[in-house]
N, C-alpha and C positions, 0 to 999 in steps of 0.2 A: 463722417457720419455722427449725428448727435447721440449722446449717451441715453440709454433707456432708463427711465426712472424706476425705482424699486416698487414692488407690491408688498406691503407689510401686513401680515396676519397676526392679530393679537386679540386678547380677551382674558378674562379671569382663568386661572388654572382649573383644570378638570372641566372645561366648558366646551370642548369640541374643537379647539383650535387645531389640534393635530389632524383631525378628520378633514377640516376645511383646507388645511395646507396640502393634504394628500390629494384632494380634488384638483388643486392648482397644478401640482406636480404631474398629475395624470394627463393634463391638457397641454403640457409643454413648458410650464413655468419652472425655471431653474431655482430651486429652493436652497441650493448650496451643495458643495462637493463634500464637505466634512460634516455629516449629519449625526446627531445624537442617536446611538443605536437603540433598537427596540428592547423592551424588558417586560417583566410580568405585568406591570401596570399599564403597558401600552404595547400590545403584541404586534400591532400593525405599523409601529414606528411613530416617532415624534415629529419628524420632518423639521427639526430645529438645527439651524446652522450653529455649530459649536462656537465659532468665532464671535458671533453676535451674542450668543447665550453667555459666554464667559465674560464679555465686556459688560453686558447688562447686570450680571450678578455683581461684578466688582463695583459698578456705579451705585447700585442700590445699597450694598453693604456700607459703602462710605457715606451715603446720604442719610442712613438711619442714625438715630441717636445711639451712641455707644452704651452698652450694658443695659439696654432697655429690654424688658420682656417682650417676646413676640417671635417672629420668624423673619429675620433680616434678609435671608436668601430670597424671599418673595417681596421684600421691601415694606413689610408691614409689622409695626411694633405698636405698643400700647398707645402712644400719642398720635400715631398715624402721621407723623411729621417727616418730610423729606427735605433735606437741606439743598435748596436750588443752587447755592453758590458752589457746593462741593460737586454737584452734578455737572456744572459748567466747566469744571477743571478737566473733564474728559472729552471736551469738544475736539481737540486736535487728534487724539487717538481714534475717536469715532470717524472723523473725516478721512483719516488714512485707511481705515477699514473699508469705508464706502468706496474710496478710490480704487482699491484692489478688486472690489466686487463688481464695479460698474461694467456693463457689457454694452456692445453696440448691436442693436437689432433684436436680439433675443430677449424676451421678457424674463425678469428675475426678481427675487425678493427673499424675504426671510420670515420666520415665524418664531415668536417667543412671547409667552404671556406677560413677562416682565415689562415688555415694551408698553403695556397699557399705562404704566406709571411714568413713562418717559416719552410720551407721544409728542409733546411740544419740543422736547430736546432733539429728537430725531427729525422732526418736521422742519426745524430750522436748518438742519445740515443736509438733508436729502431733498434736493430740488425736485418739485413736482411729484413727490412720492404719493402713491395711492394706497388706500387702506381697506382691509376687510376686518371689521370689528364684530367679534362673536360674543354672544351672551347665552346663558343657559339658566333654567329655573334654579333658584337658590337651594331648594330642598334636594334637588338632584346633585348639585355640586357638593353639598354637605355630606351626602351619603358617599360619594366618590372619594372625598378627602379622608373619610374614616377608613376606607379600604386601602389607602396608601401605606398605612402602618407607621406614619410619622408620630413620634411620641408627643410632640407639641400639640398636635390636633386631637390625639386620643385623650390627653389629659384635660383639655379644655375644648369641648365640641363647639362652644359659642364662637370660636375663632372663624369657623367657616362662614357664618353670616356676616361677621364684621369685615372680613377680608373681601367677601363677595361685594358688599356695599362699597368698600374703599376702591376697588378696581372698577366697578361698573359706573360709579359716578364719573370717573375719568373718561370712560368711553362715551358716556352721555354728553359731557361738556365738549369733548373734542369733536364729536359728530355734529353738534349744533353749530360749531364754528367752521367746519370743513366738509359739510355734507356733499358738496359737489365732487369731492375726490374720495368719498368713503361709501362703503356698503355696510350697513348695520343689519346683522342677521341673527335671528334666534335659531340656534342649532336644533332646538326641539321641533321647529317647523321646517327645517331644511329639506328633509327627505321628501315631503309632499310638495315641495316648491323648487325642484331642481331646474325645471324649464325657466322659471322666473329668475333663478340664480344665474343661469347661463346668459339670459338677456341682460341682467345687471352687469355681469362681467364685461360684456361687449359695450354696453352703453357708458358705464362709468369708468371702467378700467381699460377700455380699448382692446379687449382680448376677443379674438374671433375663434369661437369654439363650437363644437357640436354637443347638444345636451346629452346625447346618448353616451358620450365619453364619461360624463359625470355619473350617470346611472350605473355604468359598468364598474366604476371604481368605488362607489359609495358602500360603506359598511357601517351599519348602525346597531349591530347586535350587542355591542359593549356599552351602548349609551342607554343605561337604565333610566326610566322616567316613571312618575306616578300617573295614575289616571286623573282625568280632569277634575273629578270630584273626590279625590282621595282625602280622607280625614286629616292627613298630615298637613295639607295645604291650609286648612282652617286653623290648625294649631300653630303653625308657623306665622300665619297672618296675625294671630292674636299676640304671639310672643315677640315678633319682629315686624310690626306694621310698616316700618320704614323700608323693609326689603320688598314687600309687595307693592308699596307705593312707587319705589324706583323701578320695579319690574313693569308696572303699568306704564310708566313714562317711557321706558325703552320700547315696549310694544307699540306705543303710540307713534314713536319716532321711526321705528325700524322699517327698512326696505322689505325685509321678510320677517313678519311679526309672529310672535307666539300667542297673540290674543286669541281667545277662544279655546286654547288648549289647556287652560287652567281656570279655576273659578274659586274665589275665596268667599265664604259665607260667614256670618256671625257664629262664633264658636258655641256649640251646644251638644251636650252628650246625648247619645241615643240609648245608652246602656242603663239598666236598672240599678237601683241602689238598695242597701239594706235599711234605709231610713223608714221607720215604721210610721212616721207622720204622713207619708205619702199613701194615698188610697190606692194601693196596688196589691190585690190579693192573689194575683196569678202566681203560679209556681215558678221557681227559678231552678234551672238545670245546673248552671255552672257559675261559680263565683271566682273571678280572677282577682288575685291579691298582688298588689305591687307596693312593697316597702320602698321608701326613698330617703336617702340621706345625702344632701348637698349635690345631687346630680339632676337638677331640674331640667337642664337642656336635653339630656338623654331620656329623661322621663317622658318628654313629649313624643319621642319615637316609639317608646313602649306603649303608651296610651293609644297612639295612632294604630299600632299593630292589633290591639284588642278591638278597637272600633272597626278595623278593616276585616277581621277574621271571625269575631265571636258571633255565633248564631243568635237568633232571637231567643229570649229566655235566659240571657246571661247578665250578670251584674259585675261591676268593677268597684273594688275597694282599694283606695290609695292610702298608705300610711306614711305620714310625715314623721319620720323617726328623729325628731329634734334637730332638723336642719338649721344651719346658721348662715349659710352662704346667701348673699343678698339676691342674686339672680334666681336661685332655687325658690326662695320665698316669694318672689314676684310671680313666678310661673305657677306655684301652688295656689296663690291667690286668684290667678286667672282661671285655673281649673275649677276652683270652688265657685267662682262667679258664673261659670258655664254649666253648672249643674253636676259636676263630678263629686262623688262622695269621698271626702278626705278625713281621716282620723289624725288629729295632732296629738303627739305625745312627746315626753322627754326622750332623749336618746337612750334606748334600752337594748339596742342590738337587733340583728336580723330575726332571731328566733322570737323574741317578744313582739316585734312588729307584725310578723306573720300570725302569731297566735291571737293578737288583738283583732286582726281583721277576720280571721276564720271564726273566731268566737261569735261574731254577730252576722256572719255570712248566712244567707238563706239558701244557697245552692246545695243540691244533693252531692255535687262534685266540686272539688277545689283545684284550682290551677295557680300555683305560685309563679310569678314572673318577676325577675330582677329588673330594676329600673333602667339598666343599660342593655337589656336584651329585647328581642322582638319575636313575636309569634309569626308563624307562616300559615298560609291559607290551608284550610281543610283539617288542621290538626284537631281542633276542639270537636268538630262534628264527627270525625272518625273515631276519636277516643270515646265520646259519649255513646256512640253506637255499640262499641265493644263492651262498655260497662253495662249498658242496658240489656244486652243480649246474653251476657255470661256473668252470673251472680258470683262465681268463685273468684273472678278477677277483681283486684282492688286498685291496681295501679297500671296506668298506660303511659308509655314513654316512647321516644323515637331518637333518630339521629339529630346531631346538631351541626350547624354550619358556622364555622369560626371565621371571623374577619377582624382585621386590625393588625396587631403584631404578628398573628398567624392567619393564614387564609386556607380554607379547605373544609371538606365534609368529614366529620368524625362518625364512622359507622359503629354505633354502639352494639355490643353483643347481646344475645339472649340472656334472660335472668338465670343465674345459677347461685344457689345459696353459698357454697364454699367460696365462690369468686367474690360475691358481695361482702362476705365477712372479711376478706383480705383487702379489697379495694373498692372504692365507690366509682362506678362508671355510669350511674344514672343521675342525671342532673336534677336539681330541684324543680325544673320546669317540666313536670309530669302531672297528668290529671289523675286524681285519686278520690276515693269516696270520703266524704266528711266523717263517716263512721270510723274510718281508720284513725283519723286525727283524734276523735273522741275516745276510742278504745286505747290509744297509745298515750293519752294525756297531753296531746299537743306536741309541739317541737320542744325538745329538751334544751333549755337555755344553757345548761352546763356543758353542752357539747358544741360550744361556739365554733363557727366556721364549718362544722361538719354535722350540723343538726339534721339536715336532710338525709345524710347517710344513715344516721342512727334511726331516723323514722322508717326508712326502708327495711332496716334490719328488724326493727320492732314489728312492722307489719308482716314480715315473713314469719316471725316467731308466732304470730297470732294465726297463721295459716293462710294468709292472703296470697293469691297468685299474681304474677306480673305478666303484662302483655307488651310486646315490642312492635311498634309500627316501623317497618324497614324503609323509612325515608326521612328527609329533614323535616323536623317539626318546629324548630325555632332557630333564630340567629343568635350566636353567642359572641359578644364583643370582647376580644382579648386586648386588654389595656395593660399598661405598665404595673398598675396596682390591683389587677383582677384577683378575686378570691381564689380562683383556680391555681394561681401561681403561689399564693401564700400558704397553701396547705400541702404542698408537695415535698416538704423536707422530711427526711427519714425520722427525725426526732418527733415531729408533730404526729406523723402517721402511727408510729409505735405507741406514743402516749394515748392516742385515740383508741387504738385497738385494745390496749390494756383497760381503758375505762369502759369500753363496750363489753368486754369479757366479764368485767365485774358486774355490770348491769344485767347482762343476759347470759349467765353461766350455763343454764340448761340448754339454751340454743347452741352455744359453742360446743357443749358436750355432745348434744345430738348430732351436730354437724361433724364432730370429730369421729363419733362412732360410725356415722354414715360413710365418711371418707375411708375409715378403716375397713368397713364391710365391702365397700366398692373396691378397695385395694386388694382385699382377699379374693373377691370375685374375679378381678382381673388376673390375679396370680393363678387361680384355678384354670381360668381360660387359657392363659399362656402355658401352664403346665400341660393341659390336655393337648394344646396345639403342639407342644414339644414332643409329647409321646407319639402323637400322630405322625409328626415329622420323622421321629426316630424309627418308627415301624416302616414308614415309607422308604427311608434311606436304607434300612436293613434289607428290604426286598430288592431294592435297586442294586445294592452291593452283591447280594447272592446271584442275581442275574448276571452281573458283570463278571463275577468269579467263574460262572459256567462258560461265559463267552471267552474268558481268558484261557480256561482249560482247553476248549476247542481250538483256540488259536495256537496254543503250545503244541497240541498233537499235529496240527497241520504243519507247523514249523519243523517238527521232528521228521515227518515224512519228506518234506522238501530237502532237509539236510541229507537224508539217505540218498535221495535221487541225485543230489549235487555230488556226493562222494562217488557214486557209480559213474556218473558222467565224467568226473575228474579222472578216474582210473582209465576209462576208455580213451579220453584225450591224451593221457600219458602214453598208452600203448601206441596210438597213432603217431604221437610225437617221436617215439623211439624209432618206429619204422621209417618215418620221414627222415630222421637224422641218418639212418643207415643208407637209405637210398641216395641222400644228398652226398654222403661220403663216397659211395661207389661211383656216382656220377663225377664227382670231383677228381677221383683217382684216375678214372678213364680219361677225363679231359686233360689231365696234367702229365701222364706217363708216356714214354716213347712208343711203347707197344700199342697203347690206346690210340695214339695219333696215327700210327702206321695202319692199324686195322681200319680206322675211319677212312683213310685215303684209299686203301685197297677196296673197301666196300663201294666207295663212290666210283672207282675205276671199273669194277666188275659190273655194276648195274648200269653204268653208262655205255660201256663198249662191248663187254663179253656177252651179256644177255641178249642183245639184238642179234649177234652172230649165231648163238645157240638156237634162237627162235627161227632164224633163216634156214638152218639145216634140220630143223625139227628135232634137235637133241638137247633141248633146254633141261637143266637139272630140276628135279622136284624141289619143292620148298623144303622138305625134310632133309634131302641130301645136301641141299645148299646150306641148311642150318648146321648139319653135322660137320660138313666139310669146313664151313666157316669157323665152327667151334674148335675143331682140331687144329686148324691153321692158326687160329687166334692163340691157342695154348702154346703152340710151337713158337710162334713169333714172340710171345711174351717171355717164354723161357730163353729164347735167343737174346732178346733185349736185356734180360736180367743178367745173363752171362756176360 
């Protein structure tokens, strides 16, 4: 029987290749016996044959230039060069692996994104191999890569778009040469085209399957994607036009295309600006402030989140705090050209950058946003409603969703003055009244790294209340060099507390007095509770003592009864012993045995004769006669 050629599933990492491979496995394709186990980044499983995975990793690491910056495990370094001669050295090992995996009759294959860079290598070895080439929108891939927690991608977010381009060019070129044996599919469009996918599997890969099997297995809840007109698409299109150009090519070629699911338009800000030269006299509710220093790639996501979530009547102010990195400067220039308001200044630090923006902000309310974080939907609107309706509240904050090195929701507690004096649990990304900033004199630049903490303490000293929204209000990106990691040493925290106590001595004194009074109040409460418990226990003890006395009286009566019964039993026992002794003596003496024999003889033979003649002895005479005779017989026997 001829060998069944393999079905190879590949595409850029984080592009839905695992999902696609799971569909094949569900319809009977053997994807390997030794699969990479599921983990937190892919809970449904990777469906990657470990033998092919390990070999591809080894090939790519050898093919990359040594000591070059990048991610050799994925075959991508700065030069994007792969040594084809080194790749060819693994032909024999790859052929042996194929020989072990070939099966007769049953369809089989493997999945590994790294195969995208080795398609021609495997195609030369795997005769008549068939391919499913998967691609995904670049902005979705970039977001997923940030959630992996790999430091190389967290330190340089631009890698996502560079690697996406590097991989998908290989898919495009291979598909053009071998389209008769390939299915090119957009995973973004797969869910709505499962019937078409089933048809293509039958037509191009000779797999006879039922479409409902694919629908039963399909899971897309972990495949996050943007809406077709999300502002991030326009920003990515402006910053990486070659990505959207390549995406358009893939959509034009694809058997299942993502065309129509995204749309890039010329970049233009819809947000207001503080530029007085613009004839805009309408009021501004919220001014969002984003300082940026050499993080232009991440800045695009922050700006997109503002465009996505800010209500009408909001303005955005970006502060270029002396950036020097070339890509950041290019992106800032793009933003300026698109109408975004940018303040350029020498590098003066986060506090000075925020102060510069807030100083010219027109909004009644201020929302600082770090350039590597993102706002979530509804936060600004909900916070504005709280501030508009409650004049005593000055600051509104919420939970944060951490992603990157750590992943998960941080549920921030309610505001408490003693707690905030001890530690800062309210992030800078909180909506507050501009009046607070004015009354506090802005962010204190001398409190570098903790200027937002000091602002909250100062606002509390001025009497402002805080309101917490109990849900996620922004995404916090945890990177290797995040500020949240830099300020958590004991020395820095102790130094900051000392400086704040020096600046706000009355507040700390008031807080200390309040804590003392609260402690005294708690002591009084506990003391009252103690007295109440003591009285209650005394009453219970008295009741128990009465019960014990009653029990002791009952025990005394029972003991008397037991002694009486014991005496009665002793008398009965003595009588029983005497009776037993007499019976034993009668049974064992000669006279006793003779008397027994005589009695038996008399009652058996003599009594019938007496009764016959009517002269039977009375019971008494018999008894007396027997007694006298017994005594005589006993005396004779004793003699």
